[in-house]
OpenMM code with the backbone's topology and positions (N, CA, C; nanometers):
from openmm import Vec3, app, unit

residues = "MET CYS GLU LEU ALA CYS SER GLY HIS LYS GLU GLY GLN PHE ASN PRO GLY LEU ALA ARG LEU GLN VAL ILE SER CYS TYR ARG SER ASP THR LEU VAL ASN GLU ALA ARG LEU CYS ASP LEU CYS LEU ASN CYS VAL GLU VAL CYS PRO THR GLY ALA ILE LEU SER GLY GLU GLN GLY LEU THR LEU ASP ARG ASP GLN CYS THR SER CYS GLY THR CYS VAL GLU ALA CYS PRO THR GLY VAL LEU ARG ALA ASP LYS GLU GLY PHE PRO LEU LEU CYS ASP GLY CYS GLN GLY ASN PRO ARG CYS VAL ASN TRP CYS PRO HIS GLY ALA LEU THR ALA ARG GLU VAL ASN".split()
positions = [
    Vec3(-9.7181, -17.6764, -2.4735),
    Vec3(-9.6327, -17.5998, -2.3666),
    Vec3(-9.7137, -17.4506, -2.3801),
    Vec3(-9.7503, -17.4118, -2.5152),
    Vec3(-9.7950, -17.2834, -2.5365),
    Vec3(-9.9564, -17.2537, -2.4676),
    Vec3(-10.0073, -17.3929, -2.4402),
    Vec3(-10.1571, -17.3672, -2.4096),
    Vec3(-10.1149, -17.3528, -2.2500),
    Vec3(-10.0180, -17.4340, -2.2208),
    Vec3(-10.0023, -17.4269, -2.0578),
    Vec3(-9.9503, -17.2841, -2.0100),
    Vec3(-9.8755, -17.2170, -2.1037),
    Vec3(-9.8333, -17.0908, -2.0650),
    Vec3(-9.9440, -16.9818, -2.0673),
    Vec3(-10.0203, -17.0235, -2.1491),
    Vec3(-10.1480, -16.9025, -2.1704),
    Vec3(-10.2355, -16.9292, -2.0335),
    Vec3(-10.2746, -17.0472, -2.0153),
    Vec3(-10.3665, -17.0643, -1.9010),
    Vec3(-10.3007, -17.0320, -1.7862),
    Vec3(-10.1742, -17.0699, -1.7627),
    Vec3(-10.1108, -17.0273, -1.6396),
    Vec3(-10.0856, -16.8845, -1.6105),
    Vec3(-10.0840, -16.7999, -1.7132),
    Vec3(-10.0499, -16.6587, -1.7125),
    Vec3(-10.1998, -16.6003, -1.6808),
    Vec3(-10.2909, -16.6633, -1.7671),
    Vec3(-10.4384, -16.5753, -1.7454),
    Vec3(-10.5154, -16.6343, -1.6517),
    Vec3(-10.5099, -16.7548, -1.6115),
    Vec3(-10.6095, -16.8006, -1.5086),
    Vec3(-10.5310, -16.8660, -1.3868),
    Vec3(-10.3964, -16.8634, -1.3759),
    Vec3(-10.3240, -16.9013, -1.2817),
    Vec3(-10.3289, -17.0783, -1.2478),
    Vec3(-10.3677, -17.1396, -1.3706),
    Vec3(-10.3661, -17.2827, -1.3700),
    Vec3(-10.3005, -17.3318, -1.4920),
    Vec3(-10.2508, -17.4329, -1.4936),
    Vec3(-10.1653, -17.5051, -1.5993),
    Vec3(-10.2909, -17.6022, -1.6388),
    Vec3(-10.3817, -17.5621, -1.7350),
    Vec3(-10.4992, -17.6243, -1.7809),
    Vec3(-10.5261, -17.5851, -1.9177),
    Vec3(-10.5016, -17.6728, -2.0274),
    Vec3(-10.5077, -17.6217, -2.1652),
    Vec3(-10.6538, -17.5842, -2.2144),
    Vec3(-10.7351, -17.6468, -2.1209),
    Vec3(-10.8919, -17.6173, -2.1656),
    Vec3(-10.9139, -17.4785, -2.1166),
    Vec3(-10.8137, -17.3859, -2.0551),
    Vec3(-10.8585, -17.2446, -2.0041),
    Vec3(-10.7696, -17.1838, -2.0852),
    Vec3(-10.6809, -17.2383, -2.2041),
    Vec3(-10.6042, -17.1460, -2.2629),
    Vec3(-10.6811, -17.0678, -2.3927),
    Vec3(-10.6477, -16.9547, -2.4357),
    Vec3(-10.7103, -16.8835, -2.5185),
    Vec3(-10.6386, -16.9155, -2.6759),
    Vec3(-10.5978, -17.0198, -2.6989),
    Vec3(-10.5571, -17.0871, -2.8162),
    Vec3(-10.5753, -17.2311, -2.8166),
    Vec3(-10.5760, -17.3060, -2.8908),
    Vec3(-10.5875, -17.4412, -2.8923),
    Vec3(-10.4775, -17.5049, -2.9974),
    Vec3(-10.4130, -17.6134, -2.9479),
    Vec3(-10.3442, -17.6825, -3.0478),
    Vec3(-10.3624, -17.8184, -3.0609),
    Vec3(-10.4052, -17.8478, -3.1771),
    Vec3(-10.4782, -17.9804, -3.2250),
    Vec3(-10.3830, -18.0546, -3.3202),
    Vec3(-10.3751, -18.1779, -3.3048),
    Vec3(-10.3064, -18.2735, -3.3791),
    Vec3(-10.3735, -18.3544, -3.4895),
    Vec3(-10.3496, -18.3573, -3.6096),
    Vec3(-10.4365, -18.4027, -3.7020),
    Vec3(-10.3481, -18.4631, -3.8301),
    Vec3(-10.3924, -18.5426, -3.9155),
    Vec3(-10.3120, -18.6072, -4.0298),
    Vec3(-10.3473, -18.5279, -4.1617),
    Vec3(-10.2498, -18.4967, -4.2267),
    Vec3(-10.2771, -18.4190, -4.3570),
    Vec3(-10.1668, -18.5087, -4.4524),
    Vec3(-10.2109, -18.5775, -4.5600),
    Vec3(-10.1575, -18.6458, -4.6437),
    Vec3(-10.0428, -18.7504, -4.5434),
    Vec3(-10.1220, -18.8415, -4.4439),
    Vec3(-10.0503, -18.9439, -4.3725),
    Vec3(-9.9351, -18.8982, -4.3189),
    Vec3(-9.9174, -18.7497, -4.2591),
    Vec3(-9.8331, -18.6981, -4.1953),
    Vec3(-9.9167, -18.6288, -4.0677),
    Vec3(-9.8610, -18.6578, -3.9285),
    Vec3(-9.9166, -18.5951, -3.8235),
    Vec3(-9.8742, -18.4556, -3.8315),
    Vec3(-9.9677, -18.3457, -3.8126),
    Vec3(-9.9243, -18.2135, -3.7749),
    Vec3(-9.9712, -18.1707, -3.6579),
    Vec3(-9.9201, -18.0607, -3.6104),
    Vec3(-9.9844, -17.9855, -3.4961),
    Vec3(-10.0244, -17.8491, -3.5491),
    Vec3(-10.1629, -17.8063, -3.5173),
    Vec3(-10.2009, -17.6836, -3.5735),
    Vec3(-10.2529, -17.6083, -3.4352),
    Vec3(-10.2216, -17.4877, -3.4542),
    Vec3(-10.2486, -17.3883, -3.3406),
    Vec3(-10.3611, -17.3174, -3.3944),
    Vec3(-10.4599, -17.3144, -3.3179),
    Vec3(-10.5711, -17.2183, -3.3517),
    Vec3(-10.5741, -17.1120, -3.2553),
    Vec3(-10.5851, -17.0091, -3.3086),
    Vec3(-10.5855, -16.8728, -3.2291),
    Vec3(-10.6869, -16.7898, -3.2770),
    Vec3(-10.7080, -16.6748, -3.2120),
    Vec3(-10.8124, -16.5822, -3.2199),
    Vec3(-10.7470, -16.5006, -3.3533),
    Vec3(-10.8244, -16.4720, -3.4668),
    Vec3(-10.7954, -16.3972, -3.5838),
    Vec3(-10.8433, -16.2661, -3.5788),
    Vec3(-10.9214, -16.2223, -3.4474),
    Vec3(-10.9437, -16.0905, -3.4394),
    Vec3(-11.0700, -16.0592, -3.5452),
    Vec3(-11.1522, -16.1496, -3.5922),
    Vec3(-11.2552, -16.1134, -3.6923),
    Vec3(-11.3562, -16.0415, -3.6316),
    Vec3(-11.3746, -16.0400, -3.5200),
    Vec3(-11.4564, -15.9500, -3.4220),
    Vec3(-11.6239, -15.9721, -3.4449),
    Vec3(-11.6433, -16.1202, -3.4741),
    Vec3(-11.7718, -16.1560, -3.4900),
    Vec3(-11.8270, -16.1620, -3.3573),
    Vec3(-11.7462, -16.1942, -3.2297),
    Vec3(-11.7867, -16.1913, -3.0963),
    Vec3(-11.8447, -16.0833, -3.0433),
    Vec3(-11.7638, -15.9586, -3.0739),
    Vec3(-11.8093, -15.8324, -3.0605),
    Vec3(-11.9394, -15.7629, -3.1378),
    Vec3(-11.9494, -15.8300, -3.2430),
    Vec3(-12.0719, -15.7943, -3.3432),
    Vec3(-12.1865, -15.8627, -3.2712),
    Vec3(-12.2049, -15.9728, -3.2443),
    Vec3(-12.3009, -16.0484, -3.1847),
    Vec3(-12.3358, -16.0602, -3.0516),
    Vec3(-12.2648, -15.9940, -2.9708),
    Vec3(-12.2630, -15.9849, -2.8247),
    Vec3(-12.4128, -15.8968, -2.8009),
    Vec3(-12.5224, -15.9378, -2.7530),
    Vec3(-12.6270, -15.8744, -2.7348),
    Vec3(-12.6034, -15.7548, -2.6264),
    Vec3(-12.5390, -15.7486, -2.5381),
    Vec3(-12.5248, -15.6476, -2.4419),
    Vec3(-12.4027, -15.5703, -2.4410),
    Vec3(-12.3017, -15.5898, -2.5605),
    Vec3(-12.2170, -15.5138, -2.5780),
    Vec3(-12.0928, -15.5300, -2.4814),
    Vec3(-12.0993, -15.6483, -2.4155),
    Vec3(-11.9970, -15.6604, -2.3130),
    Vec3(-11.8512, -15.6945, -2.3810),
    Vec3(-11.8405, -15.7134, -2.4912),
    Vec3(-11.7108, -15.7665, -2.5836),
    Vec3(-11.6601, -15.6264, -2.6443),
    Vec3(-11.5498, -15.5799, -2.6082),
    Vec3(-11.5008, -15.4502, -2.6790),
    Vec3(-11.3542, -15.4762, -2.7379),
    Vec3(-11.3460, -15.4147, -2.8495),
    Vec3(-11.2220, -15.4302, -2.9281),
    Vec3(-11.1489, -15.2971, -2.9111),
    Vec3(-11.0226, -15.3004, -2.8821),
    Vec3(-10.9664, -15.1659, -2.8615),
    Vec3(-10.8163, -15.1972, -2.8791),
    Vec3(-10.7252, -15.1019, -2.8298),
    Vec3(-10.6042, -15.1046, -2.8374),
    Vec3(-10.5273, -15.2122, -2.7730),
    Vec3(-10.5859, -15.2713, -2.6715),
    Vec3(-10.5306, -15.3664, -2.5789),
    Vec3(-10.6162, -15.4967, -2.6304),
    Vec3(-10.6695, -15.4879, -2.7523),
    Vec3(-10.6950, -15.6384, -2.8043),
    Vec3(-10.8699, -15.6465, -2.7481),
    Vec3(-10.9220, -15.7725, -2.7352),
    Vec3(-11.0418, -15.7786, -2.7095),
    Vec3(-11.0341, -15.7779, -2.5474),
    Vec3(-11.1469, -15.7227, -2.5042),
    Vec3(-11.1619, -15.7003, -2.3513),
    Vec3(-11.3355, -15.7343, -2.3081),
    Vec3(-11.3580, -15.7991, -2.1879),
    Vec3(-11.4749, -15.8343, -2.1337),
    Vec3(-11.5262, -15.7521, -2.0425),
    Vec3(-11.6389, -15.6825, -2.0379),
    Vec3(-11.7121, -15.6105, -1.9381),
    Vec3(-11.7958, -15.7016, -1.8495),
    Vec3(-11.7363, -15.7890, -1.7646),
    Vec3(-11.8039, -15.8717, -1.6864),
    Vec3(-11.9469, -15.8430, -1.6322),
    Vec3(-11.9504, -15.7248, -1.6008),
    Vec3(-12.0560, -15.6734, -1.5544),
    Vec3(-12.1904, -15.6743, -1.6434),
    Vec3(-12.1627, -15.6414, -1.7564),
    Vec3(-12.2455, -15.6527, -1.8763),
    Vec3(-12.2878, -15.7783, -1.9348),
    Vec3(-12.1620, -15.8662, -1.9191),
    Vec3(-12.1892, -15.9884, -1.9569),
    Vec3(-12.3051, -16.1030, -1.9151),
    Vec3(-12.3682, -16.1696, -1.9883),
    Vec3(-12.4684, -16.2381, -1.9291),
    Vec3(-12.4608, -16.4065, -1.9425),
    Vec3(-12.3371, -16.4246, -1.9879),
    Vec3(-12.3050, -16.5524, -2.0114),
    Vec3(-12.3899, -16.6497, -2.1117),
    Vec3(-12.4467, -16.5669, -2.2239),
    Vec3(-12.5278, -16.6287, -2.2882),
    Vec3(-12.4708, -16.7297, -2.3921),
    Vec3(-12.3349, -16.7168, -2.4148),
    Vec3(-12.2753, -16.7802, -2.5193),
    Vec3(-12.2714, -16.7887, -2.6708),
    Vec3(-12.3441, -16.6546, -2.6866),
    Vec3(-12.3491, -16.6174, -2.8131),
    Vec3(-12.2427, -16.6086, -2.8960),
    Vec3(-12.1331, -16.5416, -2.8325),
    Vec3(-11.9893, -16.5061, -2.8840),
    Vec3(-11.9376, -16.6510, -2.8962),
    Vec3(-11.9339, -16.7363, -2.8142),
    Vec3(-11.8657, -16.8583, -2.8316),
    Vec3(-11.9294, -16.9511, -2.9718),
    Vec3(-12.0455, -16.9261, -2.9746),
    Vec3(-12.1003, -16.9903, -3.1124),
    Vec3(-12.0779, -16.9257, -3.2289),
    Vec3(-12.0535, -16.7878, -3.2009),
    Vec3(-12.0171, -16.7119, -3.3455),
    Vec3(-11.8884, -16.7128, -3.3813),
    Vec3(-11.7820, -16.7884, -3.3080),
    Vec3(-11.6366, -16.7796, -3.3424),
    Vec3(-11.6065, -16.8656, -3.4474),
    Vec3(-11.5670, -16.8315, -3.5696),
    Vec3(-11.5460, -16.9128, -3.6798),
    Vec3(-11.4174, -16.9984, -3.6762),
    Vec3(-11.3131, -16.9742, -3.5830),
    Vec3(-11.2009, -17.0660, -3.5691),
    Vec3(-11.2409, -17.1915, -3.4577),
    Vec3(-11.3556, -17.1627, -3.3724),
    Vec3(-11.3882, -17.2642, -3.2525),
    Vec3(-11.2962, -17.2403, -3.1361),
    Vec3(-11.2131, -17.1382, -3.1434),
    Vec3(-11.1087, -17.1164, -3.0182),
    Vec3(-11.1835, -17.0481, -2.9019),
    Vec3(-11.2675, -16.9684, -2.9307),
    Vec3(-11.3397, -16.8988, -2.8192),
    Vec3(-11.4290, -17.0117, -2.7276),
    Vec3(-11.3722, -17.0124, -2.5936),
    Vec3(-11.4608, -17.0958, -2.5018),
    Vec3(-11.4873, -17.0154, -2.4035),
    Vec3(-11.5771, -17.0880, -2.2976),
    Vec3(-11.6211, -17.0098, -2.1820),
    Vec3(-11.5639, -17.0833, -2.0744),
    Vec3(-11.5456, -16.9993, -1.9814),
    Vec3(-11.5075, -17.0639, -1.8420),
    Vec3(-11.6105, -17.1222, -1.7639),
    Vec3(-11.5869, -17.1774, -1.6410),
    Vec3(-11.6949, -17.2597, -1.5883),
    Vec3(-11.8100, -17.1744, -1.5258),
    Vec3(-11.7997, -17.0318, -1.5117),
    Vec3(-11.8852, -16.9467, -1.5184),
    Vec3(-11.9891, -16.8910, -1.6360),
    Vec3(-11.9288, -16.9495, -1.7344),
    Vec3(-11.9978, -16.8984, -1.8580),
    Vec3(-11.9275, -16.7735, -1.9612),
    Vec3(-11.8564, -16.7271, -1.8786),
    Vec3(-11.7655, -16.6056, -1.9342),
    Vec3(-11.6689, -16.6390, -2.0421),
    Vec3(-11.6732, -16.5714, -2.1518),
    Vec3(-11.5709, -16.6043, -2.2516),
    Vec3(-11.4486, -16.5795, -2.2477),
    Vec3(-11.3420, -16.6624, -2.2529),
    Vec3(-11.2051, -16.6509, -2.2624),
    Vec3(-11.1375, -16.5777, -2.3539),
    Vec3(-11.1290, -16.4528, -2.3591),
    Vec3(-11.0729, -16.3722, -2.4635),
    Vec3(-10.9323, -16.3565, -2.4815),
    Vec3(-10.8847, -16.3723, -2.5842),
    Vec3(-10.7259, -16.3553, -2.6078),
    Vec3(-10.7125, -16.1899, -2.6323),
    Vec3(-10.6277, -16.1235, -2.5458),
    Vec3(-10.5994, -15.9819, -2.5505),
    Vec3(-10.4494, -15.9657, -2.6095),
    Vec3(-10.4044, -16.0758, -2.6455),
    Vec3(-10.2483, -16.0808, -2.6940),
    Vec3(-10.1435, -16.0564, -2.5728),
    Vec3(-10.1890, -16.0774, -2.4407),
    Vec3(-10.1371, -16.0476, -2.3344),
    Vec3(-10.0527, -15.9209, -2.3397),
    Vec3(-10.1224, -15.8191, -2.3944),
    Vec3(-10.1009, -15.6741, -2.4162),
    Vec3(-9.9714, -15.6624, -2.4600),
    Vec3(-9.9322, -15.7192, -2.5817),
    Vec3(-9.8041, -15.7275, -2.6649),
    Vec3(-9.7003, -15.8184, -2.6277),
    Vec3(-9.7328, -15.8772, -2.5001),
    Vec3(-9.6222, -15.9939, -2.4892),
    Vec3(-9.6931, -16.1424, -2.4584),
    Vec3(-9.7122, -16.1812, -2.5863),
    Vec3(-9.8038, -16.3194, -2.5934),
    Vec3(-9.7186, -16.4264, -2.5230),
    Vec3(-9.7787, -16.4706, -2.4102),
    Vec3(-9.6875, -16.5873, -2.3519),
    Vec3(-9.6648, -16.7177, -2.4426),
    Vec3(-9.7837, -16.7324, -2.5178),
    Vec3(-9.7923, -16.8616, -2.6006),
    Vec3(-9.6645, -16.8478, -2.6791),
    Vec3(-9.6294, -16.7268, -2.7469),
    Vec3(-9.5210, -16.7131, -2.8533),
    Vec3(-9.4022, -16.7398, -2.7584),
    Vec3(-9.3695, -16.6549, -2.6812),
    Vec3(-9.2645, -16.6811, -2.5799),
    Vec3(-9.2071, -16.8269, -2.5306),
    Vec3(-9.3279, -16.8973, -2.5077),
    Vec3(-9.2995, -17.0383, -2.4466),
    Vec3(-9.3260, -17.1492, -2.5530),
    Vec3(-9.3319, -17.0989, -2.6771),
    Vec3(-9.3258, -17.2337, -2.7878),
    Vec3(-9.2040, -17.2696, -2.8044),
    Vec3(-9.1891, -17.4022, -2.7677),
    Vec3(-9.0758, -17.4646, -2.7493),
    Vec3(-9.0027, -17.4920, -2.9163),
    Vec3(-9.0825, -17.4732, -3.0055),
    Vec3(-9.0476, -17.4970, -3.1330),
    Vec3(-9.0326, -17.3952, -3.2313),
    Vec3(-9.0571, -17.2548, -3.1817),
    Vec3(-9.0632, -17.1222, -3.2466),
    Vec3(-9.1879, -17.1354, -3.3727),
    Vec3(-9.2909, -17.2363, -3.3372),
    Vec3(-9.3778, -17.2110, -3.4487),
    Vec3(-9.4736, -17.1235, -3.4330),
    Vec3(-9.4765, -17.0394, -3.3247),
    Vec3(-9.5795, -16.9218, -3.3206),
    Vec3(-9.4973, -16.7849, -3.3295),
    Vec3(-9.5384, -16.7002, -3.3830),
    Vec3(-9.4921, -16.5578, -3.3819),
    Vec3(-9.6140, -16.4457, -3.3777),
    Vec3(-9.5514, -16.3523, -3.3398),
    Vec3(-9.6552, -16.2312, -3.3145),
    Vec3(-9.6039, -16.1211, -3.3906),
    Vec3(-9.7045, -16.0809, -3.4633),
    Vec3(-9.6990, -15.9358, -3.5553),
    Vec3(-9.7797, -15.8560, -3.5325),
    Vec3(-9.7787, -15.7210, -3.5569),
    Vec3(-9.8838, -15.6051, -3.5680),
    Vec3(-9.9573, -15.6209, -3.6917),
    Vec3(-10.0834, -15.6031, -3.6674),
    Vec3(-10.1871, -15.6010, -3.7725),
    Vec3(-10.2577, -15.4704, -3.7805),
    Vec3(-10.2513, -15.4375, -3.8979),
    Vec3(-10.3078, -15.2820, -3.9113),
    Vec3(-10.4310, -15.3081, -3.9948),
] * unit.nanometer
topology = app.Topology()
chain = topology.addChain("A")
for resn in residues:
    res = topology.addResidue(resn, chain)
    for name in ("N", "CA", "C"):
        topology.addAtom(name, app.Element.getBySymbol(name[0]), res)
């Protein structure tokens, strides 16, 4: 549900492949668990972008599409593997929905929370 809320809000499509987070199912000690992978704001994508198209500010990560060459360097540098590119090659950056994260609001289990990080 959280992936659908994200992609619906950001892309106008209910498509988990376009979400800014990923929910994966895996086994841990013979127990099936669901794990949310989110951007942890490590800023690797900002640092490796050869054109400076990815910026970090008060509104989270933003992309200057005019500067982005869709090279994929940012996607490769993401340690969580959550950063993906759209069909045009532009990175799908999480901006936390400017303080109103839809993934948190729509999580049916209350498993996601948002908190301010300094």
